[in-house]
Each structure stands twice: as C-alpha cells, then as structure tokens.
N, C-alpha and C positions, 0 to 999 in steps of 0.2 A: 455422472447419473445425468440422462436426459428430461427435460421439462416438458409434460404435456399439457395440451389445453386443460383437462383436470385440475392440474396444480396451479392452474390461474385463475384466483378467485377474488371476487369485486371484496371490499373492504365491510361492506353492512355484511354479507354473508360470511366473512372471517370473525364476526363479533358474535354472528349467531352461532356459530358453531365452533369456536375457540377449543372447547376439551377436545371435539373429535378429531379436527386439524392436527390438534397436540400428538395426538395418540399416533398420528398417520405418519406425522414426522419423525416422532422418537421410533417408528416401526420401519423408518428409512427413505420416506419422503423428503421431496424439497416442496415448499408453497412460496407463491408469488402472488403478494395480494397487491390490488390493483387500487386504485383511488382516482376519480375521474377518466376512468379508463387508462391510464398509465401504469407503468410501473411503481411501488412505490415503497414497500420493504419487502423481504426477504422471511420467513421463518426455516432455521434448521434445526438440527441437532444441536444442543449445548458441546458433546464432545467434536463435533466435528468440525464446530466456529473455532473451538480450542484447538484443532489440529489446523485449522486454516491460518490462525494466530500464529503457532510455532513455523511452518511451512514458511512466512511471511519474515520471521525473526530468522531463521537461518539464511535464507535470503538476502538480508542486509548484511549479515555477518560474510557471505560470500562475496558480497559485493566489496566490502574492506578489507578483507583478504587480499582480493582482485589489485585495488587499489595501492596497498601498503607493498604489496609486491611489485608494483610497477614504478613506485616509489624505491624500493629499495634497487630494482634496476639502475633508475637513473643515477643514484648514489656511487653504483657501482662503476658507471661507465662515467662520471665527472660532471653530471648533467645538472649540477648545483650551484647556487648562487646564495652568498652569506644575505641571510633576512636584514640586518641594519642597513645594510649600503644599498638594498632593492628598497626598502622602505624609503630610505632618502630620497631615492629617484625619484620615485612615485610621489612625493611629495612637492619634491622642486617641479617636475612635469606640471602638477595640478596648481600650484602657486603660480608660474610661468599663464598658467592657462587663463586662470583667473585675473589676472594684470594685463594681459594681453588681450 
C-alpha cells in the first residue's frame, strides 16, 4: 500500500484526532506520524503488525534452514575440523600474540 501525503500527520494533529486516525487505519490506511518534521512512528492495523512479525519469523527460519543445509553439505564433502583441536589452535595463536 502506498503512503500518500494525507497519510503523513504531525504529532500534534494525531493527538487531536487519534480516534479518527484509528478508524482510518482499521479500514486499511497506514499513517506516518511526524515529530519536528521527521518521521517518528507509524500507525498500522494490529492484524497487519502480527502478519509482519510472522513474515519476519518465517524469514529467520528460512535463513536457519539455509545455514543448516550449507553445514550438512560441508560435512558430506568432508570440510570439517575437530572442535577441540581447532579451539586449542586458536588459544595457542592468541597466547603467542599476547606474549610476542
């Protein structure tokens, strides 16, 4: 949904017309509230906000699945190292840098 100039409202006006703005938002509009001429907050329908949060969670899950898939491909290709020996090597390098 595109935001029009009429959907951008100064905070002082929003305070005076909150009930009307809420009705407009519930009917499908989105409002941008400005403070000192800058975007400050948005008013959107609560169901739409829930939908946005659901999309964000699904995006995170897709990223995790992609990372797991890449990790499994590395294991299948033999591109793995033992965690203990790798951590020991890192500690040795750090210790060498600290003393050198």
